[in-house]
Structures are given as C-alpha cells and as structure tokens.
N, C-alpha and C positions, 0 to 999 in steps of 0.2 A: 541362238535362233532369234530372228525379229519377230516380235508379237504385238500387231498393232492394237488389240483388244487392250494389253498391258499399258501401252502408251496411255490411249484413251482413258484407261481407269486412273492412272496417276493424275493426267491431266484433270480429269474431273475432280479427283480429290482435292488437287491445288487450287482449283477454282471454288469449290466448296469451302475449303478454309480461307481463302483471299476474301469471298463474299462474307463469311461469318465475322472476319475480322472488321471489315468495313461496316458491318451492322453495329459492330459493337464500339465504334468510334463515336465520341462524344466531344463535343466544345463547351466548356463551361465558361460563361462571360458575363460581363456586366456585375462584376464582384469585386469586393475589398479584399484582394488575397494576402495573407500572411504565409510566406512561404517557409520561414524557419531557416533559410539559407542566408548567411551572413552576405554574399556577396551581390544579391539581390533578392531583400526581405519582403518587397511588395509587387505585386503581379495585377492585373486586370482579368486575366482568362488563363486557363489551361486546358489542354487538350489530353483525353485519355483513349487508349486502344485496349479494350478487354481490361484486364486487371492492373494495367501499367499506365503510367503517366508519360506521355511521348513529347511534350512542349507545355513551356510556361512563358507567359509575357502578355502583350496586348493582342486583342481578337486576331488582326490581322497577321502577327506573326504565327501565331498557335495553329490557325486554321491551315496555313501552308503544310503543316506536318501531318495531315489526315486528309482522307479523300472528300470529295465535294459533297458525297452523301452524308457525311458526319452530322449527328444529330445535333442541333445547337440549343444549350439549355441556357435561359436568361434567369440569372441569379438575383435580379431584381435589386442590386445595391446592397445585398446581403453579404455578410463577412464570411469567407472560406478560411479555414485553417487546417493544417495536417491533421489527421485522426489524433487526438488526445490521448497520453501516454502516463499511468500512474506507475511510478517506480517503486511502490511499495505498498501493495494492499494484500488482502486475504479474500478473493473474491468469492469462493466457495463458503467460508464462514460469513461474509456477508450476505451471501444467498440465504443461508439459514436463517439470520436473522430479520430476514424481509418475510420468510415464511413461519416464523416462531414468535414467542412473545418478546419483544424488545421495547423498552420503554422509550426509544428514541429521547426526543424533545419535550415530550409530553408529560412528564413526571418532574416535580421539583419538592412535595412536600410528603410526609408520611402517609398523611390521608389519601393523597391521590395515589401513592405506591401500593396502599392495602386495597383501593379500588381496583388497579391495575392487576394486581396478583389473582385477585377473586376472580374478575373476568378472565385471566388467562387459564386458571383451573376450570371454570365451568364451559369456556369454548374448546378445551383440548389444547388450545396453540402451546402452551407453557408444560404439557406433560412428557415426560420422558419416563417411560414405564408409569412406576407409581412415584417418581420423584416429580415436582413441580420445579421449572426452572425458569427464571427471568432474567433477560440479559438488559446491558445498555445503561445500567445505573450511573447517573452522576456521582463523581467522587466526592461530593460534599455528604452524601450519605453516611461516609464512614464515620463521620463525627456525631452518627445520630445512634450511635450503638445501644443505647440504652433504650431508646424508641423502639427500634427494630426488635430487641428482645422482648419487649412488653408485648409489641404487637403481633410477633410471628411465633411466638412460643404458647399462646395460650389459644382456648377454644380447639377449632378444627385442626389449628396448626401444631397442637401438642403431639398428634401422631402422623401429620402430613409432612413428610421430608420436603424441605425448600432450600433451594439454592439462587442467591441473588447475585448476579455477574455484574462486576463493574464495567463501565464503558471503556477501561483502558485495556481488558484483556488480562491485567495481572492480578486484579483484586477481586474479592468476591465475599460475601456473608451467607452462613448457612445457621438454620436453626438446630435446636438441640435434637431433633429427631433425625435430621441427616449426620449431623456429627456423631451420633450414637452408630449408624451404621457406619460410618467410615471409621470408627475406632478412634476419634479424637476426644481425648479425655484429659482430667488431671494426670492421670498416670502416664500417658504419651509426654505430655508437655515438661512434666517434671524430670522427664529421663533425657531429653533434648541438651546438647549444648547451648550457648548463647546465640550462635547463629541460627540454629533449627528453630530454637523458640522465636527468633525474629521473623518468623513466617506464619504466625497465629498471634491473634489478640488473645489476653486472658488476665486474669486478675490475680490479686497479690498471691493466693493459695493455689495457682495454676490452674483453675476452673477457667475453660475456653469461653470466649464470649462471643464468638462466630465470626469474628473477623478472620479474612485468611489473605494471603498474598504469594504469588509465585508456588514454592513447593508445596505451601498450605492449601492452594486451590487446586493442585494436580493431585493431592493425596483424597481431597474430598470429591473431587471432579470423577476420580475413579470409580466410585460406586454410582455414577450417574449413568444410565443406559446412552450408549453413544449413536448416533444417527447412523440408520444403514445405507447399503448404498443406493437405494430406489430414493431415500430421503435427501442424500447427498446430489445425486442426480437431478432432482426438481430443485435444490438448491441452486447448482449450477446453472442450471436454466434462468432462473430467476435472476441470477446475477449478471448474466451475459445481457439480458433485455434490460436490466437497470444500468448498466455500464453504457449500453447504445444509446440509451435515451440520454445520457449526458455528455455523448459524443466521444466514449472513450474507447478506442478500437485494440488498446494492447495495455497489458500491464505485467509487473512483477510480483508473483505469489512467493513470499519468502518463509512460508511454513507449509512445505510440500510434502505431506505425508504420502505412504503408499496409497491411501484412501483417496486423498485429493488428487493426487496424479491419476488415479483411476478414472475418478470423474473426470478430469479433463480429457482424457483418452477417448473415453466413451462420449462425450460430447462432439469432439472433432470426428469420431468415426461415423455419429449420427447426422453430421452435416449441421450441427447446430452451435458450434462454437463461433465462428465467423470473427474472430478476434486472434491476437498474437499473445501467446503467454511464454514468459519465462520462468522457470519454476527453480525452486532453491531448497533441498532438502536440508534440514537443520543438523549441525554438529554439535551434539550436547555432551560437554566435558565432563560433568557430573556422572554420566553413565558410564565413563571409561572407554578406551580402545577407541580413541579419536579416528586413528589411522584407518580402521575398519569402517567407521562410519563413512570415513571419505572414501573408502574403496566402495561402499553401497552405492555412493550419490554418483560415483563415476560408472558404475554398473546401468544405473538409471538412465545416465546420459547418455549411453549406447542404447538401451532399450527403447528410448524415445526418438533416436536420430530420423527415423522415418515416419512419425506420427505426423500429421501436419498442422502447423502452426502452437505446438507445444513442445518446448525443449527445456532439458535441465540442462542450466548455463554455470552453475556454481553452487555454493554451499551459503549456509544461513548460520552464524554463530552468535550468541548472546553474550553481552560483556557485562551488563548489569540488569537491573529491574527498572522500578520507577521512582520518579523523585517525591511526589507530593506525600503528605502527611495523611494518615500514619503509617503508610507503606514504608518510605524511606529505604529502597533496596536499590537506588541509583548509586553509583561509586563516585565519592566526591574526595578531593585532594584535602579540605579542611572538614572536621566533624560536625554533623547535624548537632542542631540544639533542641532540646537541652540534653539529648541522649548521649553525646559524646563519640557516636559511632559514625563511620564512613560509608557504610553500605558493602554489600560483598562482590567483589570481582568472581565472576562465573567460570573463569578460565585461569590456568596457570599461565602468565606471560611467557614462559619458555615454550610451552607446550603449544600455545596459540601460534607462536611464530614458526613452530616446526609444521603445524597444520597449513599455515600460510603459505608457507615456503613451497610444500609439497601440492598444495592446491595449485599455486599459481604455476608451478610446472607442468601440471595436467591440464592446463588451459581452463581451470575452473575459477569464476568469479568468487571472491571472498566480500560477503556482506555482512556488516556488523550492527547490531543494534547495541548501541551505546547514548546513554541520557546525561548522565553525572560527567563532569569535567575529566576526571581521572579514567572514567571508563573509555573516552573520546581518544585520551592520550595513549592509553595500553593499545588500543585498535590501531592506531596510526603507527605506533612502534612495531607491531606484528607486521603490517603492511610493509613499513620500510625495512625491516629484515628480508622480507620476499624480493622488494627491489634489489637489495644488495646482493643477495644470494644469487638471484637467477638474471640479474639486468631488467631493462623495464621490458616487460612482457606486452605492455601495451594494454592488457585487461583492465576494464574500468570496475577495480576494487571499489565498495561504496561503503559509507557510513552513515547510516539512518538515524533518525530523530533529533539527536544533536541539541539537547535542552541548555545544555551549559558546556562552556569551552573556556579554557586558559588563553588569554590573546596570542601568547607565542605559539600556540597549536594552530592558528587559522592559517597560515602562510604554508604550513605543512601539506594542506590540501593540493595547493598547486605545485609545490615541490615533488609531491610523491605521485600525482596523478590519480588522485583521489576523489571520486564523486561524493558530494555532501547532499545526501535526500533527505530534504525536508519536510517535515508536516506543518505548514505556515499556517494552516488553519487554527492550530493551537495558540500562535503568538499573537494574543489578544489580552488586554488588561481586564482579568476576571479572576474568579475563584481561583480556577487550578493553577494558575501562575502567580497570583499574588496571596492570598488568605492562605493557601496550603502548601505555599513554598518560603515565601519572604522571611516569616518571623523564625524558619527553623534551619537555613542556610548563612553562611557568611556574607556579608554585604559585597564582598570583591567577587565572589562568584554569582550572585544575584544578579549584577550588573551586566553579566554576559549571557541572556538569555534568549535563545534562538536567533544568533548572530549571522543571519542569512546575507546581510547586504556588506559584512566585513569579509566574508569569505569571496563574495563575487567581487569587491573591489580590491583585494589581492590576487585576483587572477583565477579563482578556482571556479570549478564548475558545479554550479548548484542544479537538482534535479527535483521535481515536483512529485509529492507523494501524497497519500491519503491515511494510510493504515487502516482503510475501511475494513471492518465495521466499527474500529474504535472511533472514528468521526467518520462525518459526510464524506462520500465520494465526490461531490459536487465540486470541480474544479473551480468554477468561477466564484463560488464563496471562499475557497480556499486563497485565489488571487486577491479579493478583496482584501482577505485579512492580512496578507503579505505587503498588500500596497499601504494598508492603514493603520495596521496593527491595533486598531481600534478595540473596545471593549466595555463592559458597564462601568468599569472605574477609571476610564480615560483612555491612555495610549500607552503602550508597553514599548518604550526605548524607541521613540521615532526615529532617530538615526539609524537603524536597522530596517527602515522601511525599503521595500524591493520594488523597481518599476515595474509595470504591468508588463511591458513588452518583454523584459528580461524572465518575469513569470511564464510569459507564452514559450520562451526558449525551453525554459525548465521543464514544461509539460509536454515539448515536443521532442526537438533535437536532443537535447540532453537528457531527458528519461529515455529514449530511444538509446543512447550510450550507454545508461545504466543495466540497461536489459542486454547489452551485446549486442545489438543489431542497428546501431546507426552506422550510416556508410554503407549499409547492406542492402536494405529493403524499405526502410518506414522511417518515419520522425520528421520529414521535410516534404516538400512539395519540389521534385526535380526531375527531370527526365531520367527515366529508369526507375524510379522509385515506384512502390504499390501505390494504386490510387485509393488511398485511405483519406477520409475527408469529414470533415464537420462544418456544417452550415449553421452559422449563429443569426437571430434574427434582429442584432443590431451592430454598430460599428463599433467593436469590441474595445478599440484602442483609443478611440476618442470621446466616447462618451463618459461622464462622471464615472467615481469609483460605484456608487449605488447602483446605477443604472448597469455597470458592467456586472457586478454582483448577480443581477437580477436577469442576466442572458439566458435565453432558452434556444436550444438545440433545434433547427426545424428538419435537418435530415443528416444522417450519419451513412456513410458509405465506407465499405471495408473491402478492398480488391475490386472496385467497380461495381460492386455489389451492394444494393440499399438493402439495410439491417434495421432502419429506423425512421420513420417519417417519410417523405415524399420530395423531390423535386419542388422549388417554388412554383 
C-alpha cells in the first residue's frame, strides 16, 4: 500500500543526511601540501567531506568536488602533511613514562641521578608499592656500576628496594634490597650456565653487582608491582594526547599484551583513542609452544575485528637483544671483543621459519626485532622461507631496529618485500654508537651502522619509527638525525644520510604499509582516504635541517575531527 507519510519520512531523512554532509564539507587551501602520493606528491588544496578526502589539487579544482556551502579554511601558507605514522612504538608504556619517574634527557651524572631518585620517592611518582622505580637512564650509567652501588646501597637505600631502568628497555640496575627480594644472589648465578650468567653483572666470586639485561631484568622486574588497569588507562590517555601534539595519528604497538590490548579497547570504547593502532602480540620462543602463542594472537585478531581503530595485525618476534657494552646480547657474525661471545639468538632458526610460514598463511604480519647483523640475516632467512612456502602473500613483513647489517643482506629487503623499520634518531655520532660499540665489535661490522640509505638506494622500503619511550616520539627530531647523522662526536657515516623527503614518505605512506593499512584508508592525501592531517608551522621541506627539526604542529586532524590545536 502506498504510504505518503513513509515517503515524506524517507525524503526528510535523505535531506537531513545531505544537509549534514554539506555542513561537514571543507576546503583547506593556501597550503604547501605533501601528499605522499608519488604521482602527485605536492598540491595546494584538499577538499574533505565528513571524515574522507574527496579531492586534491589546486583550489579551483577541489572546490568543484564539494558544494558551494563548503567551509573554506585558509592555511596561510603553512605545511600540510598526511597524519604522521610511527611504525614501531610502545605508546601505553610511553604514557606510563609521562606519568611516572622517567629521567628523560635531564640526568647525566650520578649526583643528578641521586637527586632525581630522591625526588621520585618524595613525590611518589616513582613508587610501585614499596619499590622505587626510575626509568629512562642513559646507557652510559652502566659503566658507573661502582658509583651506583656506593650511592644506592647505603643509608635509606639499604632497606629501600630500588630499580633503575635503562632507556633501551633491555637493561636495568637493582640495588641489594631489591636483588634480595628477587632472590638474585651468588647461589643463583653460580648455578647458571654461561648464557644465563650473561644476563647479570657479577664479580669473580659470583656476587651480583646489580646490572641486569633482558632475562635478568625480567626476573627482578617480576617482584615489582605491575600497573593496574586504571593506571594503564591514564597512561593511554596521556600517550594519545602526546602523540596528537606531535602530529601522529597512527602507530604500530609491537608489545601488545592482554593488558595493553584491554587499554586500547577501553580508550576506543570511551571515544578517547582518535588514532589508528595496529597491535602485535609477542611470540616468545623461550617460553615454548610458539604455535599455541600464534593461535592466541589469531584469536585476539578475531576478538578485535569490530573494535574501532584497534586491530591485531600480526606477531612480534625477538631475534636478539642489544648491542651496547656491557649488555652485548645482540647477535653478531663475528665475536665481541674481548669476550669472544657472539650474543644469543632468541629462537631456533628452523622453529622461527615454521612460525613465519604459519603466520603468513594466516594473513598475520611478522615483525622482528633484530639489531646484530647475524640476527638480521636469520630474520630474513625465516621470512624468505615463508615467501618460498606460500608464494608472495603481499604481507608487509618487517624487521625493526637494524643497527648492523652485512652488505649482502641489504638487497634482500627489496627482493623479499621486507620493510626496514628504522629508528634513525639513534643514528648519531655519540656515546651509544661509538664509545659503547666501536671498541667491542669487529671493524668490518662497525662500518654498517643503521645503513638506511643503502636499503633505500637498492629499492627497499624504509619506514620511520621511534621505539618510544626508548627514545623521543618526535618525528621531526628523528628526521633531522636521519638527514644529518650528526652527534657530539661528528657525523656517523655521512654516506648513509637519508633525504628529508624520503623520510616524510617513511613516516606516512611507508609506515602505513608496515601497519598493514596502506592503500586502504591512511598514509597519504588522496581521494577516498581518511582525512588525517598534521599542519606544521613552517615549510618543512625547504627550511634548513635545524629549522625542520624544530617544527611545531599547529593542528592535528583525525577523520576530519580536530584532536589537537586549531585551524590557523
């Protein structure tokens, strides 16, 4: 039966939707726009409708794609880039560092550290139950072990458990009160094999000196109270706000525990995420049953398929540890000096290949932590096994950190379609790349530190990453280091400098590839993509490197919604 009222209702609804769409049309013009689209990398204007981009070009062209009532927004000659993307960061942990006692770049001497630790206790920011915890220590402190023992095992610290965490996320130092609670003593160390002892610092009589790396950090950290869900939620909120201030609208979190995933889900459900998160649970081969761990990750992918802006897209695997002295747990093809050790590979190559093949078959990205040159080789070997077994799935399998390479592995990134996720903020001539590395490794390895330009020149894809809170999430500072490789001691291999424009691609389109979403909705400014933007206060591609490093974000937009700042 014909019902006029029904027709009128539908017409009214249509007109309301149409009017709403028109009201949410905007034309951003008078801008220097980097699109991250190789066919048209630059533009003058972009039109958006609601949360989507509808046109890119000059103002006259894009205005034709929207109604005459579209809001014009004059960007006053500022620089517009796609929303910036971090291809490897621990955002919730970074948020914890923002609300906890983290030394950042404020502490370099033992005296300064002692003052910071005392203030962390007095303010309560460093207290985890009755344990005092301070994070972000520069790695140079680990060569001051005697000073740490003298300062933090006497007076009030004789009974106050204290944990000092290194900025690399792999190292720490614990005082005697905390070592005792964790049952780390002469007896324990004397019963360990050579590999096990490598995770602890100790004297000739096996007396522990407080230094810890990887498994040692885990053992002692197990007696430190973990943050509860309310604290993690507060950390997540802080992290999102911090990322938006830096123009970052998406990231890959490669340490997605059950608690971290729950935090992202809660932020999403509360409408407070306003970002895109690709999450990776960790497969820990040392714990055994890697196939079961993969099955759990696949189940989490299913659990999160309908959670807005949070997706489980793959798995994370650790191939090795860290390179710097005295840790030296990164895996090298030639031994450390003078120890004669090569570091410990954290998986059996055959078992890793099986997991890489299985993950690839299930459509799961494989993301590998590899710092030493041998670890890079083994990671590539496992991904190569997956490509051979399954054909080219097109999945953006990724290796991250990549401090040392052997030259013959460089073209394998292109050949295997593996993304190189670099933290090029670390590529500077300073303590962590010279004093703590150069005297301890073979010169032929030292020549190939963070060789991002070589990967780029051989046709490989590089993606930008921070590893925040290990280092700053500020992309502009990282691009400065990638472009100049400057540091206190000069320049770290000028031949590996990466052009600034290439780094913008690394933090937009290429990083979106690493998240598994490039070509779908983010990573560039193109019709049909989500309206994610960052507006900078200067022409980022033409100013000096130092001026580019100091860029400020004026306005961050996610899906057409302002999440930081305001339109100019």
